[in-house]
N, C-alpha and C positions, 0 to 999 in steps of 0.2 A: 717785796710788790709779788701778788700772785700774779698766776699767769689763767689765761682767759683762753675758751676757742670759745668764736664771736659767730652767730648766724647771725650774717648780718645784711640789712635788705640796704639799697640805695634808692633817696626815695627824690623828687627833682619836681620843686615844687613850680609851676608856670605863672603868668602873669595872669591868665584868665582862671587860672583856682585851680585846672590838675594839675594832676603830680604820678610825675613814670615811676610803677614801683619795679625795679629789678633783681631778682635772685635767684641764683643756681639754672639764670640762663634762661629760664621764662620771666617776659615780660608783663603787665597789665594796668592798665588807668583806671584814675578814680576819681572824685569830684574832693577837691580841698579847699580852705582859704586860707591859702599864704602864698607868700611870693618868698622864697627862700629854698636854698639845698639844705638837705639833714641829710647825715647816713645815721638812721634810724636800726637801732638792735635790737631784734627781737627775741630774746634769747641767748642765757650763755651757760656756759659746763664749765667750771674750773676743772681744768687739769687735777689728778688725785687728789685727794681729799675734797669734795665741797662742799661748799659753804654757800648755807641761804641767807635770799636778801634778809631776814629777821637777823640771823647772825650778824652779819654787817654793819646792820645798821646797831642794833646791842653793844657792837665791839667801841663803833661807830659814836652814841649816845655814852655809855660808859666812862670811856677818856675824855670827849667834851664833860661828865660830870667831875672827874677831876679837876679837868683845867678849873671848868669853876670856882668849882670850892675851894683847888691850890689860891688858884687869885684873891677872893675873898677873903680869906683868913690870912693871908702872904705867904703860905710855907712853902710856895715852892720859890725854886729857884727859876731863872730869865731862860739858863741853859733847858732844864727840865720841861718850862712851858712852848719852848718853843720846839724840843722833843715833840709834846704830847701832840701841837698841832700841827705839825710836820702828819705823823702818824693819823692825827686827824682826819686831815687831809686826802690822805694815803689810801683809807676808808671810803670816805666820800668818793669819790673817784672811783673805787671798786663795787660801793651799791649803785654809782650812775652807770655801772657797764652790766648791770643786771636790773628783771624786769617783776615789779609786783605779782603775783600770781593772780591777780583780780583781773591785770590785764589781757588774759586767756579765754578770760568769762564774756568777752565784747565782743559782740559783733565784729565778722573782722572787717568791714569795712570803719568800726571803727579805731581797729585794734593800733594802726600808726599814729593818729593824731592822739592815744593817748600815752603811746609809747615819749611822742615829742613834748607833750604835756611834760611828762615826767622826768625824761634830760635835762624840759630848761629847768626844772624846777632842780635837782640837783646841783647842776649849772650854776644855779645863783647861790644856790648853797655851799657849795665850793669857793664862790668870789667870796662869800662873807668870812670863809676860814681863811682866803689869806686877806683879808681886813684884819684880820684877830691877828695874825701873825706882823703882817706892817707895823699896827698898833701898839704889840709886842717888842719886835725890835726899837722903834721910836719910845721903849721904857711907860706908856702911855696906859698902866692897867686898867683904867678906870673905862678908857672907850674899849678898849677889849671885852670887859664885860658887857658894857653894853651893847659890842654887834653878835656876845656869845648870849645874849636875850633876847636879839634877832632871831638868830638861827634856832631858838626853842618856837619861834612863833610859827616860822617854817616847816619844821616838822610839827607844828600843828595841825598846818595848812594840808598839807602830804597827808599824812595819817588820813584826814577827813576825806581825802580826794583817794586813794591808791589802798588804806585797809578796809577790807569787810568789815562791817560790824556784824559781831559777835548776837545772835538775841538767844 
């Protein structure tokens, strides 16, 4: 597992829609529309060799493709399928700890909300990957394949929101 040095903000949402943001002793209040406590990671730096979010996502995508194809043509052993999904889950968690570069381009008052949305989407993806693992453990490759297909829908949605269109 990779290790990250994280720059974190503690964001506390109140019933009134205000949020207290604290980082390295500084505190600020901004308006938000949620009633939750969240830890928002606004940036990360990998110790040693730096891996970008794009690299992390590419690695996850490559493993997911191998799993999808192997399940479809029944060429993977159960052991290899479970290895792949565990690696995919780990990579998804690493990606979740990073932030899309587009967030830095947003106005400061929108960044915390965008980070929360990105992390919620990534957490949802991790849940799907856990469901794939359960399906594999139960020997239900059809369900695993359907869940993998579902993850591609999440990928499309996330990319639409968090990847800058290249013109």
